[in-house]
Phi, psi and omega in degrees: 000131180286138176238142181276113181295329179291320177297319178298320178296314181292324177299321177293330177290322180288313179211107187306131180102335184290332177296322178289323177297318177302324181274010181067026172252061189299315181301317179294320179297316179294320179297316179296317178298316180297322178295319178297318178296319178298317178301316180293321181296320184264018174075022180249043185303325180293339177292344178289336182299305178294330178296315180294317179299314179297316181297321178296313179297316181296315180296320178297316180297316179297316179299319178296316180295324180295329184271353178284139177292145179285146182254000000 
């Protein structure tokens, strides 16, 4: 099933981890979300900025790979 990598990227921008869940990488999405909550809980909210950027890039990359035909 084709997945839109741009949508996955935007979902991660709205709520970190949801882009991975959309791409059926549920465990990774939950782990990223839990890490973001942990950062906020321990007063490291600014650490979420690189986490969100990485999650967006990662989800986009996974989405692109999923849509490539197998060789």
